[in-house]
C-alpha positions as CSV (number, residue, x, y, z in Angstrom):
1,M,0.0,0.0,0.0
2,Y,1.2,3.5,-0.9
3,N,2.0,5.8,2.1
4,A,0.9,9.4,1.5
5,I,3.6,10.7,3.8
6,R,7.1,9.5,2.9
7,A,10.2,10.4,4.8
8,M,12.6,12.6,2.9
9,P,15.9,10.9,2.1
10,T,18.9,12.1,3.9
11,V,21.8,13.7,2.1
12,L,23.8,10.5,2.6
13,E,21.0,8.3,1.1
14,L,20.7,10.6,-1.8
15,Y,24.5,10.6,-2.3
16,E,24.5,6.8,-2.3
17,K,21.8,6.7,-5.0
18,L,23.4,9.3,-7.2
19,K,27.0,8.0,-6.9
20,P,26.6,4.9,-9.2
21,K,24.9,7.0,-11.9
22,L,26.9,10.2,-11.8
23,G,30.1,9.2,-10.2
24,E,31.5,10.1,-6.8
25,E,32.8,13.6,-7.5
26,E,29.7,14.7,-9.5
27,A,27.2,13.4,-6.9
28,R,29.1,15.2,-4.1
29,S,29.3,18.4,-6.2
30,L,25.6,18.2,-7.0
31,L,24.6,17.7,-3.4
32,E,26.9,20.5,-2.2
33,F,25.3,22.8,-4.8
34,I,21.8,21.9,-3.7
35,E,22.6,22.4,0.0
36,T,24.2,25.7,-0.7
37,S,21.3,26.8,-2.9
38,V,18.8,25.7,-0.3
39,D,20.8,27.4,2.5
40,Q,21.0,30.7,0.5
41,R,17.3,30.7,-0.3
42,A,15.9,29.4,3.0
43,A,14.7,32.0,5.5
44,T,16.5,31.9,8.7
45,K,15.1,32.9,12.1
46,A,17.1,36.1,12.0
47,D,15.6,36.9,8.5
48,L,12.2,36.4,9.9
49,Q,12.9,38.6,12.9
50,R,14.3,41.3,10.6
51,T,11.2,41.1,8.5
52,E,8.9,41.2,11.5
53,S,10.8,44.2,12.9
54,A,10.6,46.0,9.6
55,L,6.9,45.2,9.3
56,R,6.3,46.5,12.8
57,E,8.1,49.7,12.1
58,D,6.1,50.2,8.9
59,L,2.9,49.5,10.9
60,H,3.9,52.2,13.5
61,V,4.8,54.7,10.7
62,T,1.5,54.0,9.0
63,A,-0.4,54.3,12.2
64,A,1.3,57.6,13.1
65,S,0.6,58.9,9.5
66,L,-3.1,57.9,9.9
67,R,-3.3,59.7,13.3
68,E,-1.9,62.8,11.8
69,E,-4.3,62.6,8.8
70,M,-7.2,62.0,11.2
71,H,-6.3,65.1,13.3
72,A,-5.9,67.2,10.2
73,T,-9.3,66.0,8.9
74,A,-10.9,66.6,12.3
75,G,-9.5,70.1,12.4
76,S,-10.8,70.9,8.9
77,L,-14.2,69.5,9.8
78,R,-14.3,71.7,12.9
79,E,-13.4,74.8,10.8
80,E,-16.1,73.9,8.3
81,M,-18.7,73.3,11.0
82,H,-17.8,76.7,12.6
83,A,-18.1,78.4,9.2
84,T,-21.4,76.7,8.5
85,A,-22.7,77.6,12.0
86,G,-21.8,81.2,11.4
87,S,-23.5,81.2,8.0
88,L,-26.6,79.7,9.5
89,R,-26.6,82.3,12.3
90,E,-26.4,85.1,9.7
91,E,-29.2,83.5,7.7
92,L,-31.3,83.1,10.8
93,H,-30.8,86.8,11.8
94,A,-31.7,87.9,8.3
95,T,-34.8,85.7,8.3
96,A,-35.8,87.0,11.7
97,G,-35.4,90.6,10.5
98,S,-37.5,90.0,7.5
99,L,-40.2,88.3,9.6
100,R,-40.2,91.3,12.0
101,E,-40.6,93.7,9.1
102,E,-43.4,91.6,7.6
103,L,-45.1,91.4,11.1
104,H,-44.9,95.2,11.5
105,A,-46.4,95.7,8.1
106,T,-49.2,93.3,8.8
107,A,-49.9,94.9,12.2
108,A,-50.0,98.3,10.5
109,S,-52.4,97.0,7.9
110,L,-54.6,95.5,10.6
111,R,-54.6,98.8,12.5
112,E,-55.6,100.7,9.5
113,E,-58.4,98.3,8.7
114,M,-59.6,98.4,12.3
115,H,-59.6,102.2,12.2
116,K,-61.8,102.1,9.0
117,M,-64.2,99.6,10.7
118,R,-64.4,101.8,13.7
119,A,-65.5,104.7,11.6
120,E,-68.1,102.5,9.9
121,L,-69.4,101.4,13.2
122,I,-69.7,104.9,14.5
123,K,-71.5,105.9,11.3
124,W,-74.0,103.0,11.6
125,S,-74.4,103.5,15.3
126,F,-75.2,107.2,14.7
127,A,-77.8,106.2,12.1
128,F,-79.3,103.6,14.5
129,W,-79.6,106.1,17.3
130,I,-81.1,108.8,15.0
131,G,-83.6,106.3,13.7
132,N,-84.5,105.3,17.3
133,I,-84.9,108.9,18.4
134,A,-87.1,109.6,15.3
135,V,-89.3,106.5,16.1
136,L,-89.6,107.4,19.8
137,S,-90.4,111.0,19.0
138,G,-93.1,109.9,16.6
139,I,-94.5,107.6,19.2
140,M,-94.5,110.3,21.9
141,F,-96.0,112.8,19.5
142,A,-98.8,110.4,18.7
143,L,-99.4,109.6,22.3
144,L,-99.4,113.3,23.2
145,R,-101.8,114.1,20.4
146,G,-104.0,111.2,21.2
147,S,-104.3,112.3,24.9
148,R,-105.7,115.7,24.0
């Protein structure tokens, strides 16, 4: 039965297999080349630590840069909010002023209209009382004439 996991051959086992086909010197040279190549390309613990250190430094620099950018953005947003608030205050004062003017104009118009209505009421009241006096005078005249 085939084993999915096979043990890697050691350098000595590989040398023994290659020696009859390549010769002693060529097999040794090939294995030395492979070992040197693997050693040069393999990441050592020191390489990994240097990479980790460099990545941490990059992370700190990026974080500091982002903090600075956030502070700058927050500052510009504050300035924009203050400018907008000032603009809104000015607009509110202008609107309040125009509303006051409109209210004063409406109040003046109502006063004028009330004044006209008062004059009409006085005129009609005068006519009513004159009519009442005329009717009462006629009744009293009739009563006085009828009693004689």
